[in-house]
mmCIF file of the C-alpha atoms, coordinates in Angstrom:
data_MODEL
# 
_entry.id   MODEL 
# 
loop_
_atom_site.group_PDB 
_atom_site.id 
_atom_site.type_symbol 
_atom_site.label_atom_id 
_atom_site.label_alt_id 
_atom_site.label_comp_id 
_atom_site.label_asym_id 
_atom_site.label_entity_id 
_atom_site.label_seq_id 
_atom_site.pdbx_PDB_ins_code 
_atom_site.Cartn_x 
_atom_site.Cartn_y 
_atom_site.Cartn_z 
_atom_site.occupancy 
_atom_site.B_iso_or_equiv 
_atom_site.pdbx_formal_charge 
_atom_site.auth_seq_id 
_atom_site.auth_comp_id 
_atom_site.auth_asym_id 
_atom_site.auth_atom_id 
_atom_site.pdbx_PDB_model_num 
ATOM 1   C CA . LEU A 1 1   ? -11.459 -22.530 -17.145 1.00 0.00 ? 1   LEU A CA 1 
ATOM 2   C CA . VAL A 1 2   ? -7.924  -21.893 -17.999 1.00 0.00 ? 2   VAL A CA 1 
ATOM 3   C CA . GLU A 1 3   ? -5.630  -23.188 -15.289 1.00 0.00 ? 3   GLU A CA 1 
ATOM 4   C CA . GLY A 1 4   ? -1.706  -22.910 -14.673 1.00 0.00 ? 4   GLY A CA 1 
ATOM 5   C CA . LEU A 1 5   ? 0.028   -21.816 -17.717 1.00 0.00 ? 5   LEU A CA 1 
ATOM 6   C CA . PRO A 1 6   ? -1.497  -19.473 -20.043 1.00 0.00 ? 6   PRO A CA 1 
ATOM 7   C CA . ILE A 1 7   ? -1.671  -22.228 -22.715 1.00 0.00 ? 7   ILE A CA 1 
ATOM 8   C CA . SER A 1 8   ? -3.170  -25.099 -20.573 1.00 0.00 ? 8   SER A CA 1 
ATOM 9   C CA . PRO A 1 9   ? -6.032  -27.229 -21.582 1.00 0.00 ? 9   PRO A CA 1 
ATOM 10  C CA . VAL A 1 10  ? -9.571  -26.311 -20.854 1.00 0.00 ? 10  VAL A CA 1 
ATOM 11  C CA . VAL A 1 11  ? -10.878 -27.856 -17.660 1.00 0.00 ? 11  VAL A CA 1 
ATOM 12  C CA . ARG A 1 12  ? -14.381 -29.034 -17.378 1.00 0.00 ? 12  ARG A CA 1 
ATOM 13  C CA . ALA A 1 13  ? -15.900 -30.263 -13.915 1.00 0.00 ? 13  ALA A CA 1 
ATOM 14  C CA . THR A 1 14  ? -18.833 -32.585 -13.494 1.00 0.00 ? 14  THR A CA 1 
ATOM 15  C CA . PRO A 1 15  ? -20.644 -32.251 -10.111 1.00 0.00 ? 15  PRO A CA 1 
ATOM 16  C CA . GLN A 1 16  ? -19.660 -35.092 -7.891  1.00 0.00 ? 16  GLN A CA 1 
ATOM 17  C CA . GLY A 1 17  ? -18.539 -35.909 -4.438  1.00 0.00 ? 17  GLY A CA 1 
ATOM 18  C CA . PRO A 1 18  ? -18.435 -32.826 -1.983  1.00 0.00 ? 18  PRO A CA 1 
ATOM 19  C CA . PHE A 1 19  ? -19.466 -30.517 -5.020  1.00 0.00 ? 19  PHE A CA 1 
ATOM 20  C CA . THR A 1 20  ? -22.945 -32.254 -4.931  1.00 0.00 ? 20  THR A CA 1 
ATOM 21  C CA . ALA A 1 21  ? -23.445 -31.622 -1.525  1.00 0.00 ? 21  ALA A CA 1 
ATOM 22  C CA . THR A 1 22  ? -22.550 -28.002 -1.520  1.00 0.00 ? 22  THR A CA 1 
ATOM 23  C CA . PHE A 1 23  ? -24.050 -27.157 -4.700  1.00 0.00 ? 23  PHE A CA 1 
ATOM 24  C CA . PRO A 1 24  ? -27.806 -26.439 -3.374  1.00 0.00 ? 24  PRO A CA 1 
ATOM 25  C CA . PRO A 1 25  ? -26.970 -23.206 -1.671  1.00 0.00 ? 25  PRO A CA 1 
ATOM 26  C CA . LEU A 1 26  ? -25.486 -21.783 -4.634  1.00 0.00 ? 26  LEU A CA 1 
ATOM 27  C CA . GLN A 1 27  ? -28.329 -22.939 -6.770  1.00 0.00 ? 27  GLN A CA 1 
ATOM 28  C CA . GLN A 1 28  ? -30.835 -21.388 -4.050  1.00 0.00 ? 28  GLN A CA 1 
ATOM 29  C CA . VAL A 1 29  ? -29.068 -17.838 -4.172  1.00 0.00 ? 29  VAL A CA 1 
ATOM 30  C CA . TYR A 1 30  ? -29.032 -18.094 -7.963  1.00 0.00 ? 30  TYR A CA 1 
ATOM 31  C CA . ASP A 1 31  ? -32.868 -18.927 -8.160  1.00 0.00 ? 31  ASP A CA 1 
ATOM 32  C CA . THR A 1 32  ? -33.671 -16.178 -5.561  1.00 0.00 ? 32  THR A CA 1 
ATOM 33  C CA . ILE A 1 33  ? -31.893 -13.463 -7.415  1.00 0.00 ? 33  ILE A CA 1 
ATOM 34  C CA . ALA A 1 34  ? -33.342 -14.683 -10.590 1.00 0.00 ? 34  ALA A CA 1 
ATOM 35  C CA . LYS A 1 35  ? -36.948 -14.802 -9.322  1.00 0.00 ? 35  LYS A CA 1 
ATOM 36  C CA . ASP A 1 36  ? -36.805 -11.778 -6.800  1.00 0.00 ? 36  ASP A CA 1 
ATOM 37  C CA . TYR A 1 37  ? -34.215 -9.133  -8.261  1.00 0.00 ? 37  TYR A CA 1 
ATOM 38  C CA . TYR A 1 38  ? -36.144 -5.767  -8.789  1.00 0.00 ? 38  TYR A CA 1 
ATOM 39  C CA . VAL A 1 39  ? -35.323 -5.637  -12.390 1.00 0.00 ? 39  VAL A CA 1 
ATOM 40  C CA . PRO A 1 40  ? -34.767 -8.065  -15.192 1.00 0.00 ? 40  PRO A CA 1 
ATOM 41  C CA . LEU A 1 41  ? -31.322 -9.868  -15.394 1.00 0.00 ? 41  LEU A CA 1 
ATOM 42  C CA . ASP A 1 42  ? -29.295 -11.499 -17.886 1.00 0.00 ? 42  ASP A CA 1 
ATOM 43  C CA . GLN A 1 43  ? -29.033 -14.817 -16.325 1.00 0.00 ? 43  GLN A CA 1 
ATOM 44  C CA . SER A 1 44  ? -25.903 -15.810 -18.454 1.00 0.00 ? 44  SER A CA 1 
ATOM 45  C CA . ARG A 1 45  ? -24.377 -12.763 -16.667 1.00 0.00 ? 45  ARG A CA 1 
ATOM 46  C CA . LEU A 1 46  ? -25.196 -14.408 -13.369 1.00 0.00 ? 46  LEU A CA 1 
ATOM 47  C CA . VAL A 1 47  ? -23.460 -17.625 -14.402 1.00 0.00 ? 47  VAL A CA 1 
ATOM 48  C CA . GLN A 1 48  ? -20.378 -15.809 -15.651 1.00 0.00 ? 48  GLN A CA 1 
ATOM 49  C CA . GLY A 1 49  ? -20.174 -14.045 -12.457 1.00 0.00 ? 49  GLY A CA 1 
ATOM 50  C CA . ALA A 1 50  ? -20.439 -17.260 -10.541 1.00 0.00 ? 50  ALA A CA 1 
ATOM 51  C CA . LEU A 1 51  ? -17.728 -18.874 -12.605 1.00 0.00 ? 51  LEU A CA 1 
ATOM 52  C CA . GLN A 1 52  ? -15.415 -15.802 -11.984 1.00 0.00 ? 52  GLN A CA 1 
ATOM 53  C CA . GLY A 1 53  ? -16.255 -15.891 -8.386  1.00 0.00 ? 53  GLY A CA 1 
ATOM 54  C CA . LEU A 1 54  ? -15.193 -19.551 -8.240  1.00 0.00 ? 54  LEU A CA 1 
ATOM 55  C CA . THR A 1 55  ? -11.731 -18.864 -9.628  1.00 0.00 ? 55  THR A CA 1 
ATOM 56  C CA . GLY A 1 56  ? -11.387 -15.642 -7.839  1.00 0.00 ? 56  GLY A CA 1 
ATOM 57  C CA . ALA A 1 57  ? -11.745 -17.205 -4.484  1.00 0.00 ? 57  ALA A CA 1 
ATOM 58  C CA . LEU A 1 58  ? -8.472  -19.205 -5.043  1.00 0.00 ? 58  LEU A CA 1 
ATOM 59  C CA . HIS A 1 59  ? -6.569  -15.899 -5.027  1.00 0.00 ? 59  HIS A CA 1 
ATOM 60  C CA . ASP A 1 60  ? -4.415  -17.498 -7.868  1.00 0.00 ? 60  ASP A CA 1 
ATOM 61  C CA . PRO A 1 61  ? -3.234  -15.056 -10.540 1.00 0.00 ? 61  PRO A CA 1 
ATOM 62  C CA . TYR A 1 62  ? -2.756  -18.152 -12.702 1.00 0.00 ? 62  TYR A CA 1 
ATOM 63  C CA . THR A 1 63  ? -5.958  -19.729 -12.456 1.00 0.00 ? 63  THR A CA 1 
ATOM 64  C CA . VAL A 1 64  ? -8.772  -17.451 -14.132 1.00 0.00 ? 64  VAL A CA 1 
ATOM 65  C CA . TYR A 1 65  ? -12.080 -18.033 -15.906 1.00 0.00 ? 65  TYR A CA 1 
ATOM 66  C CA . TYR A 1 66  ? -12.468 -16.460 -19.391 1.00 0.00 ? 66  TYR A CA 1 
ATOM 67  C CA . THR A 1 67  ? -15.687 -15.270 -20.745 1.00 0.00 ? 67  THR A CA 1 
ATOM 68  C CA . PRO A 1 68  ? -16.142 -15.927 -24.496 1.00 0.00 ? 68  PRO A CA 1 
ATOM 69  C CA . ALA A 1 69  ? -14.987 -12.450 -25.319 1.00 0.00 ? 69  ALA A CA 1 
ATOM 70  C CA . GLN A 1 70  ? -11.966 -12.495 -22.788 1.00 0.00 ? 70  GLN A CA 1 
ATOM 71  C CA . TYR A 1 71  ? -11.042 -15.894 -24.501 1.00 0.00 ? 71  TYR A CA 1 
ATOM 72  C CA . GLN A 1 72  ? -11.057 -14.420 -27.922 1.00 0.00 ? 72  GLN A CA 1 
ATOM 73  C CA . GLN A 1 73  ? -8.561  -11.658 -26.659 1.00 0.00 ? 73  GLN A CA 1 
ATOM 74  C CA . PHE A 1 74  ? -6.508  -14.405 -24.948 1.00 0.00 ? 74  PHE A CA 1 
ATOM 75  C CA . THR A 1 75  ? -6.394  -16.134 -28.217 1.00 0.00 ? 75  THR A CA 1 
ATOM 76  C CA . GLN A 1 76  ? -5.434  -13.059 -30.052 1.00 0.00 ? 76  GLN A CA 1 
ATOM 77  C CA . GLU A 1 77  ? -2.541  -12.476 -27.355 1.00 0.00 ? 77  GLU A CA 1 
ATOM 78  C CA . VAL A 1 78  ? -1.285  -16.023 -27.952 1.00 0.00 ? 78  VAL A CA 1 
ATOM 79  C CA . ASN A 1 79  ? -1.049  -15.386 -31.604 1.00 0.00 ? 79  ASN A CA 1 
ATOM 80  C CA . GLY A 1 80  ? 0.854   -12.291 -30.630 1.00 0.00 ? 80  GLY A CA 1 
ATOM 81  C CA . GLN A 1 81  ? -1.480  -9.816  -32.493 1.00 0.00 ? 81  GLN A CA 1 
ATOM 82  C CA . TYR A 1 82  ? -4.216  -7.683  -30.885 1.00 0.00 ? 82  TYR A CA 1 
ATOM 83  C CA . ALA A 1 83  ? -5.571  -4.013  -31.513 1.00 0.00 ? 83  ALA A CA 1 
ATOM 84  C CA . GLY A 1 84  ? -4.286  -1.722  -28.753 1.00 0.00 ? 84  GLY A CA 1 
ATOM 85  C CA . ILE A 1 85  ? -1.633  0.725   -28.014 1.00 0.00 ? 85  ILE A CA 1 
ATOM 86  C CA . GLY A 1 86  ? 1.640   -1.617  -27.917 1.00 0.00 ? 86  GLY A CA 1 
ATOM 87  C CA . ALA A 1 87  ? 2.528   -1.448  -24.215 1.00 0.00 ? 87  ALA A CA 1 
ATOM 88  C CA . GLU A 1 88  ? 3.308   -4.530  -21.827 1.00 0.00 ? 88  GLU A CA 1 
ATOM 89  C CA . LEU A 1 89  ? 1.634   -4.107  -18.309 1.00 0.00 ? 89  LEU A CA 1 
ATOM 90  C CA . ASP A 1 90  ? 2.345   -5.323  -14.817 1.00 0.00 ? 90  ASP A CA 1 
ATOM 91  C CA . ALA A 1 91  ? 1.013   -4.962  -11.235 1.00 0.00 ? 91  ALA A CA 1 
ATOM 92  C CA . THR A 1 92  ? 3.069   -2.986  -8.690  1.00 0.00 ? 92  THR A CA 1 
ATOM 93  C CA . ALA A 1 93  ? 2.398   -1.479  -5.370  1.00 0.00 ? 93  ALA A CA 1 
ATOM 94  C CA . GLN A 1 94  ? 1.573   1.796   -6.955  1.00 0.00 ? 94  GLN A CA 1 
ATOM 95  C CA . GLY A 1 95  ? -0.980  0.391   -9.599  1.00 0.00 ? 95  GLY A CA 1 
ATOM 96  C CA . VAL A 1 96  ? -0.714  -1.035  -13.106 1.00 0.00 ? 96  VAL A CA 1 
ATOM 97  C CA . GLU A 1 97  ? 2.473   0.115   -14.693 1.00 0.00 ? 97  GLU A CA 1 
ATOM 98  C CA . VAL A 1 98  ? 3.846   0.052   -18.108 1.00 0.00 ? 98  VAL A CA 1 
ATOM 99  C CA . MET A 1 99  ? 6.742   -2.348  -18.080 1.00 0.00 ? 99  MET A CA 1 
ATOM 100 C CA . THR A 1 100 ? 7.621   -2.175  -21.814 1.00 0.00 ? 100 THR A CA 1 
ATOM 101 C CA . VAL A 1 101 ? 6.675   0.203   -24.897 1.00 0.00 ? 101 VAL A CA 1 
ATOM 102 C CA . PHE A 1 102 ? 7.176   -1.678  -28.038 1.00 0.00 ? 102 PHE A CA 1 
ATOM 103 C CA . PRO A 1 103 ? 9.076   0.425   -30.758 1.00 0.00 ? 103 PRO A CA 1 
ATOM 104 C CA . ASN A 1 104 ? 6.791   1.978   -33.508 1.00 0.00 ? 104 ASN A CA 1 
ATOM 105 C CA . THR A 1 105 ? 3.558   1.464   -31.804 1.00 0.00 ? 105 THR A CA 1 
ATOM 106 C CA . PRO A 1 106 ? 0.851   4.119   -30.822 1.00 0.00 ? 106 PRO A CA 1 
ATOM 107 C CA . ALA A 1 107 ? 2.028   4.128   -27.117 1.00 0.00 ? 107 ALA A CA 1 
ATOM 108 C CA . ALA A 1 108 ? 5.797   4.844   -28.283 1.00 0.00 ? 108 ALA A CA 1 
ATOM 109 C CA . LYS A 1 109 ? 4.564   7.706   -30.561 1.00 0.00 ? 109 LYS A CA 1 
ATOM 110 C CA . ALA A 1 110 ? 2.336   9.151   -27.856 1.00 0.00 ? 110 ALA A CA 1 
ATOM 111 C CA . GLY A 1 111 ? 5.400   9.439   -25.455 1.00 0.00 ? 111 GLY A CA 1 
ATOM 112 C CA . VAL A 1 112 ? 4.459   6.689   -22.922 1.00 0.00 ? 112 VAL A CA 1 
ATOM 113 C CA . LYS A 1 113 ? 7.468   5.333   -21.196 1.00 0.00 ? 113 LYS A CA 1 
ATOM 114 C CA . PRO A 1 114 ? 8.165   2.364   -18.894 1.00 0.00 ? 114 PRO A CA 1 
ATOM 115 C CA . GLY A 1 115 ? 7.353   3.193   -15.170 1.00 0.00 ? 115 GLY A CA 1 
ATOM 116 C CA . ASP A 1 116 ? 3.823   5.103   -16.056 1.00 0.00 ? 116 ASP A CA 1 
ATOM 117 C CA . ILE A 1 117 ? 1.204   4.187   -13.782 1.00 0.00 ? 117 ILE A CA 1 
ATOM 118 C CA . PHE A 1 118 ? -2.334  3.858   -15.431 1.00 0.00 ? 118 PHE A CA 1 
ATOM 119 C CA . VAL A 1 119 ? -4.847  6.279   -13.478 1.00 0.00 ? 119 VAL A CA 1 
ATOM 120 C CA . GLU A 1 120 ? -7.725  6.445   -15.961 1.00 0.00 ? 120 GLU A CA 1 
ATOM 121 C CA . VAL A 1 121 ? -8.940  5.086   -18.973 1.00 0.00 ? 121 VAL A CA 1 
ATOM 122 C CA . ASN A 1 122 ? -11.687 6.904   -20.776 1.00 0.00 ? 122 ASN A CA 1 
ATOM 123 C CA . GLY A 1 123 ? -12.683 8.563   -17.686 1.00 0.00 ? 123 GLY A CA 1 
ATOM 124 C CA . GLN A 1 124 ? -12.914 5.693   -15.450 1.00 0.00 ? 124 GLN A CA 1 
ATOM 125 C CA . SER A 1 125 ? -10.393 5.068   -12.629 1.00 0.00 ? 125 SER A CA 1 
ATOM 126 C CA . VAL A 1 126 ? -8.394  1.945   -12.924 1.00 0.00 ? 126 VAL A CA 1 
ATOM 127 C CA . LEU A 1 127 ? -6.193  2.433   -9.800  1.00 0.00 ? 127 LEU A CA 1 
ATOM 128 C CA . LYS A 1 128 ? -7.581  -0.698  -8.142  1.00 0.00 ? 128 LYS A CA 1 
ATOM 129 C CA . ASP A 1 129 ? -7.810  -2.833  -11.433 1.00 0.00 ? 129 ASP A CA 1 
ATOM 130 C CA . THR A 1 130 ? -5.575  -5.651  -12.350 1.00 0.00 ? 130 THR A CA 1 
ATOM 131 C CA . PRO A 1 131 ? -3.218  -5.544  -15.345 1.00 0.00 ? 131 PRO A CA 1 
ATOM 132 C CA . THR A 1 132 ? -5.722  -8.027  -17.387 1.00 0.00 ? 132 THR A CA 1 
ATOM 133 C CA . GLN A 1 133 ? -8.629  -5.223  -16.631 1.00 0.00 ? 133 GLN A CA 1 
ATOM 134 C CA . VAL A 1 134 ? -6.744  -2.419  -17.481 1.00 0.00 ? 134 VAL A CA 1 
ATOM 135 C CA . ALA A 1 135 ? -5.539  -4.190  -20.740 1.00 0.00 ? 135 ALA A CA 1 
ATOM 136 C CA . ASN A 1 136 ? -9.102  -5.051  -21.699 1.00 0.00 ? 136 ASN A CA 1 
ATOM 137 C CA . ALA A 1 137 ? -10.118 -1.407  -21.050 1.00 0.00 ? 137 ALA A CA 1 
ATOM 138 C CA . VAL A 1 138 ? -7.278  -0.015  -23.228 1.00 0.00 ? 138 VAL A CA 1 
ATOM 139 C CA . ARG A 1 139 ? -7.832  -2.514  -26.256 1.00 0.00 ? 139 ARG A CA 1 
ATOM 140 C CA . GLY A 1 140 ? -10.649 -1.941  -28.713 1.00 0.00 ? 140 GLY A CA 1 
ATOM 141 C CA . ASN A 1 141 ? -11.120 -1.824  -32.319 1.00 0.00 ? 141 ASN A CA 1 
ATOM 142 C CA . SER A 1 142 ? -8.160  -0.612  -34.841 1.00 0.00 ? 142 SER A CA 1 
ATOM 143 C CA . GLY A 1 143 ? -8.600  3.184   -35.496 1.00 0.00 ? 143 GLY A CA 1 
ATOM 144 C CA . THR A 1 144 ? -10.695 4.134   -32.376 1.00 0.00 ? 144 THR A CA 1 
ATOM 145 C CA . THR A 1 145 ? -9.037  6.286   -29.864 1.00 0.00 ? 145 THR A CA 1 
ATOM 146 C CA . VAL A 1 146 ? -8.678  5.666   -26.125 1.00 0.00 ? 146 VAL A CA 1 
ATOM 147 C CA . LYS A 1 147 ? -8.008  8.369   -23.609 1.00 0.00 ? 147 LYS A CA 1 
ATOM 148 C CA . ILE A 1 148 ? -5.679  7.549   -20.811 1.00 0.00 ? 148 ILE A CA 1 
ATOM 149 C CA . VAL A 1 149 ? -4.485  9.406   -17.700 1.00 0.00 ? 149 VAL A CA 1 
ATOM 150 C CA . PHE A 1 150 ? -0.817  8.246   -16.641 1.00 0.00 ? 150 PHE A CA 1 
ATOM 151 C CA . GLU A 1 151 ? 1.102   9.203   -13.640 1.00 0.00 ? 151 GLU A CA 1 
ATOM 152 C CA . ARG A 1 152 ? 4.563   9.881   -14.088 1.00 0.00 ? 152 ARG A CA 1 
ATOM 153 C CA . GLY A 1 153 ? 6.552   10.630  -10.889 1.00 0.00 ? 153 GLY A CA 1 
ATOM 154 C CA . ALA A 1 154 ? 4.884   13.383  -9.062  1.00 0.00 ? 154 ALA A CA 1 
ATOM 155 C CA . SER A 1 155 ? 2.850   14.649  -12.198 1.00 0.00 ? 155 SER A CA 1 
ATOM 156 C CA . LYS A 1 156 ? 0.086   13.198  -14.417 1.00 0.00 ? 156 LYS A CA 1 
ATOM 157 C CA . TYR A 1 157 ? -0.572  13.647  -18.090 1.00 0.00 ? 157 TYR A CA 1 
ATOM 158 C CA . THR A 1 158 ? -3.221  12.760  -20.540 1.00 0.00 ? 158 THR A CA 1 
ATOM 159 C CA . ALA A 1 159 ? -2.592  10.838  -23.627 1.00 0.00 ? 159 ALA A CA 1 
ATOM 160 C CA . SER A 1 160 ? -5.367  10.326  -26.602 1.00 0.00 ? 160 SER A CA 1 
ATOM 161 C CA . ILE A 1 161 ? -3.961  7.447   -28.352 1.00 0.00 ? 161 ILE A CA 1 
ATOM 162 C CA . THR A 1 162 ? -5.355  5.860   -31.660 1.00 0.00 ? 162 THR A CA 1 
ATOM 163 C CA . ARG A 1 163 ? -5.519  1.981   -31.421 1.00 0.00 ? 163 ARG A CA 1 
ATOM 164 C CA . GLN A 1 164 ? -4.040  0.059   -34.156 1.00 0.00 ? 164 GLN A CA 1 
ATOM 165 C CA . MET A 1 165 ? -3.191  -3.710  -34.815 1.00 0.00 ? 165 MET A CA 1 
ATOM 166 C CA . ILE A 1 166 ? -0.028  -4.540  -32.923 1.00 0.00 ? 166 ILE A CA 1 
ATOM 167 C CA . THR A 1 167 ? 1.977   -7.351  -33.846 1.00 0.00 ? 167 THR A CA 1 
ATOM 168 C CA . ILE A 1 168 ? 4.481   -8.331  -31.099 1.00 0.00 ? 168 ILE A CA 1 
ATOM 169 C CA . PRO A 1 169 ? 7.909   -9.886  -32.245 1.00 0.00 ? 169 PRO A CA 1 
ATOM 170 C CA . THR A 1 170 ? 7.954   -13.149 -30.415 1.00 0.00 ? 170 THR A CA 1 
ATOM 171 C CA . ALA A 1 171 ? 11.828  -13.426 -30.599 1.00 0.00 ? 171 ALA A CA 1 
ATOM 172 C CA . THR A 1 172 ? 14.568  -11.053 -31.576 1.00 0.00 ? 172 THR A CA 1 
ATOM 173 C CA . GLU A 1 173 ? 18.504  -11.578 -31.569 1.00 0.00 ? 173 GLU A CA 1 
ATOM 174 C CA . GLN A 1 174 ? 21.335  -9.336  -31.500 1.00 0.00 ? 174 GLN A CA 1 
ATOM 175 C CA . LEU A 1 175 ? 25.174  -9.693  -31.379 1.00 0.00 ? 175 LEU A CA 1 
ATOM 176 C CA . LEU A 1 176 ? 26.697  -8.081  -28.271 1.00 0.00 ? 176 LEU A CA 1 
ATOM 177 C CA . PRO A 1 177 ? 30.249  -7.035  -27.868 1.00 0.00 ? 177 PRO A CA 1 
ATOM 178 C CA . GLY A 1 178 ? 32.638  -9.883  -27.494 1.00 0.00 ? 178 GLY A CA 1 
ATOM 179 C CA . ARG A 1 179 ? 30.642  -11.675 -30.124 1.00 0.00 ? 179 ARG A CA 1 
ATOM 180 C CA . ILE A 1 180 ? 27.982  -13.093 -27.456 1.00 0.00 ? 180 ILE A CA 1 
ATOM 181 C CA . GLY A 1 181 ? 24.671  -13.941 -29.151 1.00 0.00 ? 181 GLY A CA 1 
ATOM 182 C CA . LEU A 1 182 ? 21.535  -12.595 -27.218 1.00 0.00 ? 182 LEU A CA 1 
ATOM 183 C CA . ILE A 1 183 ? 17.959  -13.894 -28.025 1.00 0.00 ? 183 ILE A CA 1 
ATOM 184 C CA . THR A 1 184 ? 15.134  -12.062 -26.302 1.00 0.00 ? 184 THR A CA 1 
ATOM 185 C CA . LEU A 1 185 ? 11.909  -14.032 -26.137 1.00 0.00 ? 185 LEU A CA 1 
ATOM 186 C CA . SER A 1 186 ? 9.164   -11.813 -25.352 1.00 0.00 ? 186 SER A CA 1 
ATOM 187 C CA . GLN A 1 187 ? 6.103   -14.163 -24.964 1.00 0.00 ? 187 GLN A CA 1 
ATOM 188 C CA . PHE A 1 188 ? 5.162   -17.734 -24.945 1.00 0.00 ? 188 PHE A CA 1 
ATOM 189 C CA . SER A 1 189 ? 3.049   -17.456 -28.003 1.00 0.00 ? 189 SER A CA 1 
ATOM 190 C CA . SER A 1 190 ? 2.147   -20.352 -30.482 1.00 0.00 ? 190 SER A CA 1 
ATOM 191 C CA . ASP A 1 191 ? 4.983   -19.373 -32.773 1.00 0.00 ? 191 ASP A CA 1 
ATOM 192 C CA . ALA A 1 192 ? 7.296   -19.108 -29.817 1.00 0.00 ? 192 ALA A CA 1 
ATOM 193 C CA . ALA A 1 193 ? 9.527   -22.286 -30.938 1.00 0.00 ? 193 ALA A CA 1 
ATOM 194 C CA . SER A 1 194 ? 9.794   -21.624 -34.515 1.00 0.00 ? 194 SER A CA 1 
ATOM 195 C CA . ALA A 1 195 ? 10.553  -17.730 -33.742 1.00 0.00 ? 195 ALA A CA 1 
ATOM 196 C CA . PHE A 1 196 ? 13.419  -18.732 -31.358 1.00 0.00 ? 196 PHE A CA 1 
ATOM 197 C CA . GLU A 1 197 ? 14.751  -21.259 -33.898 1.00 0.00 ? 197 GLU A CA 1 
ATOM 198 C CA . SER A 1 198 ? 14.693  -18.501 -36.591 1.00 0.00 ? 198 SER A CA 1 
ATOM 199 C CA . ALA A 1 199 ? 16.435  -16.154 -34.411 1.00 0.00 ? 199 ALA A CA 1 
ATOM 200 C CA . LEU A 1 200 ? 19.113  -18.704 -33.287 1.00 0.00 ? 200 LEU A CA 1 
ATOM 201 C CA . GLY A 1 201 ? 19.787  -19.461 -37.039 1.00 0.00 ? 201 GLY A CA 1 
ATOM 202 C CA . THR A 1 202 ? 20.351  -15.664 -37.674 1.00 0.00 ? 202 THR A CA 1 
ATOM 203 C CA . LEU A 1 203 ? 22.775  -15.504 -34.870 1.00 0.00 ? 203 LEU A CA 1 
ATOM 204 C CA . GLU A 1 204 ? 24.808  -18.700 -35.757 1.00 0.00 ? 204 GLU A CA 1 
ATOM 205 C CA . ALA A 1 205 ? 25.337  -17.353 -39.129 1.00 0.00 ? 205 ALA A CA 1 
ATOM 206 C CA . GLN A 1 206 ? 27.312  -14.487 -37.540 1.00 0.00 ? 206 GLN A CA 1 
ATOM 207 C CA . HIS A 1 207 ? 29.461  -16.853 -35.812 1.00 0.00 ? 207 HIS A CA 1 
ATOM 208 C CA . PRO A 1 208 ? 29.084  -15.638 -32.203 1.00 0.00 ? 208 PRO A CA 1 
ATOM 209 C CA . LYS A 1 209 ? 31.317  -17.196 -29.384 1.00 0.00 ? 209 LYS A CA 1 
# 
């Protein structure tokens, strides 16, 4: 259970207090499904679903449960590297939108632009999905292809994009007119502090005001 900021500690709960009194109905539903459902079920899938339901009931985008596979992806993100197309996503009223396209990535080479809305990924509609769900659908093994339908303004277009390993620069620096130093921190990854320090050193060597 990852709670709060993306790099928070794992929280483990031991049944006690009010939870002990309310647990039997959950156990009863689980037992009924496991025993009487018309086809055999993967019981671990039921447990994963129950855990996701507990955190989902909070309606808090910063409190989520990760399956082992999702946690592996999360770890890759924290380290600033993953296999995908090289775009940053966010939720909008229209759907999941491309917020940033990183330079020299498959998304940039395919002509994807900020503001594009995800409509389909590999033939499946993602209009009601969250940014995390869309990102999981888009990512895959390096060298494989993902087919994405985007909406741009009043029209749609389809892009077949070959995934590759994406390394996101955590911090970049530039000297603006007037000798004003600008450091852009793209993510709070495991190397954020050292990357910021390095960018600051590069700027200080240029004697910004």
